[in-house]
C-alpha positions as CSV (number, residue, x, y, z in Angstrom):
1,X,-21.0,9.2,3.0
2,X,-17.9,9.5,0.8
3,X,-17.3,6.9,-1.8
4,X,-14.0,5.2,-1.0
5,X,-12.0,3.1,-3.5
6,X,-8.9,1.1,-2.6
7,X,-6.2,0.5,-5.1
8,X,-4.1,-2.6,-4.0
9,X,-1.0,-3.2,-6.1
10,X,0.0,-6.9,-6.1
11,X,2.0,-6.9,-9.3
12,X,5.5,-7.3,-8.0
13,X,7.7,-10.3,-8.8
14,X,9.2,-10.6,-5.4
15,X,12.7,-11.3,-6.5
16,X,14.1,-10.9,-3.0
17,X,11.9,-13.7,-1.8
18,X,13.4,-16.3,-4.1
19,X,11.6,-19.2,-5.6
20,X,9.3,-19.1,-8.6
21,X,6.1,-17.8,-7.0
22,X,5.2,-14.1,-6.7
23,X,5.5,-13.0,-3.0
24,X,1.8,-11.9,-2.8
25,X,0.8,-15.5,-3.4
26,X,3.0,-17.1,-0.8
27,X,1.0,-18.4,2.1
28,X,0.8,-17.5,5.8
29,X,-1.6,-19.6,7.9
30,X,-2.5,-21.6,4.7
31,X,-3.8,-18.5,2.9
32,X,-2.1,-16.3,0.3
33,X,-0.7,-13.0,1.7
34,X,-2.8,-11.0,-0.7
35,X,-6.0,-12.8,0.5
36,X,-5.3,-11.7,4.1
37,X,-4.8,-8.1,2.8
38,X,-8.0,-8.1,0.7
39,X,-10.0,-9.5,3.6
40,X,-9.3,-6.4,5.7
41,X,-10.7,-4.1,3.0
42,X,-13.6,-6.5,2.4
43,X,-14.6,-6.2,6.0
44,X,-14.1,-2.5,6.3
45,X,-17.6,-1.0,6.0
46,X,-16.3,2.4,4.9
47,X,-14.6,0.9,1.8
48,X,-16.9,0.6,-1.2
49,X,-14.7,-0.7,-4.0
50,X,-11.4,-2.5,-4.5
51,X,-9.1,-2.3,-7.6
52,X,-6.6,-5.1,-7.5
53,X,-3.5,-4.7,-9.7
54,X,-2.0,-7.9,-10.9
55,X,0.7,-9.1,-13.3
56,X,-0.8,-9.7,-16.7
57,X,0.0,-13.4,-16.6
58,X,-1.6,-13.9,-13.2
59,X,-4.9,-12.1,-13.8
60,X,-6.8,-15.4,-14.2
61,X,-5.4,-16.7,-10.9
62,X,-6.2,-13.4,-9.2
63,X,-9.8,-13.7,-10.4
64,X,-10.0,-17.2,-9.0
65,X,-8.5,-16.1,-5.7
66,X,-11.0,-13.2,-5.4
67,X,-13.8,-15.6,-6.1
68,X,-12.6,-18.4,-3.8
69,X,-12.2,-16.0,-0.8
70,X,-15.4,-14.1,-1.4
71,X,-13.8,-10.7,-2.0
72,X,-16.9,-9.2,-3.5
73,X,-15.7,-5.6,-3.4
74,X,-13.2,-6.2,-6.1
75,X,-14.7,-4.3,-9.1
76,X,-11.7,-4.5,-11.4
77,X,-8.4,-6.4,-11.8
78,X,-6.0,-4.1,-13.6
79,X,-2.9,-5.2,-15.4
80,X,0.3,-4.1,-13.6
81,X,3.1,-2.1,-15.2
82,X,6.9,-2.4,-15.2
83,X,7.3,-0.5,-11.9
84,X,5.0,0.1,-8.9
85,X,4.2,3.6,-10.0
86,X,3.1,2.3,-13.4
87,X,0.9,-0.3,-11.7
88,X,-0.8,2.3,-9.5
89,X,-1.4,4.6,-12.5
90,X,-3.1,1.7,-14.3
91,X,-5.2,1.0,-11.2
92,X,-6.2,4.7,-10.9
93,X,-7.3,4.8,-14.5
94,X,-10.0,2.2,-13.8
95,X,-11.6,4.2,-10.9
96,X,-14.9,5.8,-11.4
97,X,-14.8,9.6,-11.2
98,X,-17.6,9.6,-8.7
99,X,-15.0,8.3,-6.1
100,X,-14.2,10.8,-3.3
101,X,-11.3,9.1,-1.5
102,X,-8.6,6.8,-2.9
103,X,-6.6,4.5,-0.6
104,X,-3.4,3.0,-2.0
105,X,-2.2,0.0,0.0
106,X,0.5,-2.6,-0.6
107,X,-0.9,-6.0,-1.3
108,X,1.9,-7.5,0.8
109,X,1.0,-5.6,4.0
110,X,-1.6,-7.9,5.4
111,X,-1.6,-6.6,9.0
112,X,-3.1,-3.2,8.5
113,X,-5.6,-2.5,11.2
114,X,-9.1,-1.3,10.3
115,X,-9.0,1.6,12.7
116,X,-5.8,2.9,11.2
117,X,-7.3,2.5,7.7
118,X,-10.4,4.5,8.9
119,X,-8.2,7.2,10.4
120,X,-6.4,7.7,7.2
121,X,-9.7,8.1,5.3
122,X,-10.9,10.7,7.9
123,X,-7.6,12.7,7.6
124,X,-7.7,12.6,3.8
125,X,-11.3,13.9,3.9
126,X,-10.2,16.8,6.0
127,X,-6.7,17.6,4.5
128,X,-6.6,15.9,1.1
129,X,-3.7,13.5,1.8
130,X,-2.8,11.1,4.6
131,X,0.3,9.0,5.1
132,X,0.4,6.2,7.6
133,X,3.8,6.1,9.2
134,X,5.7,5.2,12.4
135,X,8.5,7.0,14.2
136,X,12.1,5.8,13.6
137,X,13.2,3.7,16.7
138,X,16.9,3.4,15.9
139,X,19.7,6.0,15.7
140,X,20.2,7.0,12.1
141,X,23.6,7.8,10.7
142,X,24.4,9.7,7.5
143,X,27.4,8.0,5.9
144,X,29.8,8.9,3.1
145,X,32.5,6.6,1.8
146,X,32.1,4.2,4.6
147,X,32.4,6.9,7.3
148,X,29.8,8.5,9.5
149,X,29.5,12.2,8.7
150,X,26.4,13.0,10.8
151,X,24.0,11.6,13.4
152,X,20.6,12.5,12.2
153,X,18.1,13.7,14.9
154,X,15.4,11.0,14.8
155,X,12.7,13.0,16.5
156,X,11.6,14.3,13.0
157,X,12.1,11.0,11.2
158,X,9.2,8.6,10.3
159,X,9.1,5.4,8.4
160,X,6.4,5.6,5.6
161,X,4.0,2.7,5.3
162,X,0.7,2.2,3.5
163,X,-2.2,3.0,3.3
164,X,-1.6,6.3,1.7
165,X,-4.9,8.0,1.3
166,X,-6.0,10.9,-0.9
167,X,-8.9,12.9,-2.3
168,X,-9.6,11.5,-5.8
169,X,-8.8,14.9,-7.5
170,X,-5.5,15.3,-5.7
171,X,-4.0,11.8,-6.4
172,X,-5.1,12.0,-10.0
173,X,-3.5,15.4,-10.4
174,X,-0.3,14.1,-8.8
175,X,0.0,11.2,-11.1
176,X,-0.8,13.3,-14.2
177,X,1.9,15.7,-13.2
178,X,4.4,12.9,-12.6
179,X,3.6,11.3,-15.9
180,X,3.9,14.6,-17.9
181,X,7.2,15.5,-16.2
182,X,8.7,12.0,-16.1
183,X,8.9,12.0,-12.3
184,X,9.5,8.8,-10.4
185,X,8.5,9.1,-6.8
186,X,9.6,7.0,-3.9
187,X,5.9,6.5,-2.9
188,X,2.5,8.0,-3.8
189,X,2.7,10.7,-1.1
190,X,6.0,12.0,-2.6
191,X,4.1,12.8,-5.9
192,X,1.6,14.8,-3.9
193,X,4.4,16.6,-2.0
194,X,5.9,17.6,-5.4
195,X,2.7,19.5,-6.1
196,X,3.3,21.5,-2.9
197,X,0.4,19.9,-1.1
198,X,0.3,19.1,2.6
199,X,0.5,15.4,3.5
200,X,-0.7,14.6,7.1
201,X,0.8,11.8,9.2
202,X,-1.4,9.1,10.6
203,X,0.2,7.0,13.3
204,X,0.7,3.5,12.0
205,X,1.7,0.2,13.6
206,X,5.1,-1.6,13.8
207,X,3.2,-4.8,12.9
208,X,2.1,-3.3,9.6
209,X,5.1,-4.9,7.8
210,X,5.7,-5.2,4.1
211,X,6.5,-8.8,3.4
212,X,9.4,-8.8,0.9
213,X,12.1,-11.3,2.2
214,X,12.0,-14.8,3.7
215,X,12.8,-13.2,7.1
216,X,9.6,-11.1,6.7
217,X,7.6,-14.2,6.1
218,X,8.8,-15.7,9.4
219,X,8.0,-12.5,11.2
220,X,4.5,-12.5,9.6
221,X,3.8,-16.0,10.8
222,X,4.8,-14.9,14.3
223,X,2.5,-11.8,14.2
224,X,-0.4,-14.0,13.0
225,X,0.2,-16.5,15.7
226,X,0.2,-13.7,18.3
227,X,-3.1,-12.4,17.0
228,X,-4.7,-15.8,17.3
229,X,-3.8,-16.2,20.9
């Protein structure tokens, strides 16, 4: 069986959410968002280890949260960096080299389904890189100076989500290349694409939202209520 490690960044400040609490610690159904996310990985039998990435000042609270919710797979809590890519890099640096597969998943995407997670691991085992995504639903317009200049065919457009899952050697090489060349990617898969490597799509779910605004929080409560019916 492959050794699978999940890197879960939860080091954002959540400025768009407002208030003085980081978005990953806001609660839905009386539980912090990050606790919901971690629970999915805790219960996934094919995930061996979790690396949680936290703001430096909140590492003690993160340790307490992990203990209180029984997330025993967390083997390390890494200190986050200035940007998401910096935080992921710090998380990757704590992974044992015996790891075969690395999953990167946003700490504020609590509704990832275990079967999608498993599919991403299987695809990464076969191809080296897997990106969970969903097809674009709406018509997309290319705009310049406030005017539409093109209607973009949406049959080839997908919205990237996480998890994004990779062979250990590939994601480490992608981050090393990005660091050496000063490249800032839009996501982890983009760093692999820069190496000229194939990234395979895994069908995601429209419920797999990233909670970044107060409106997202309301949507999250609705999703959770629907799941509990």
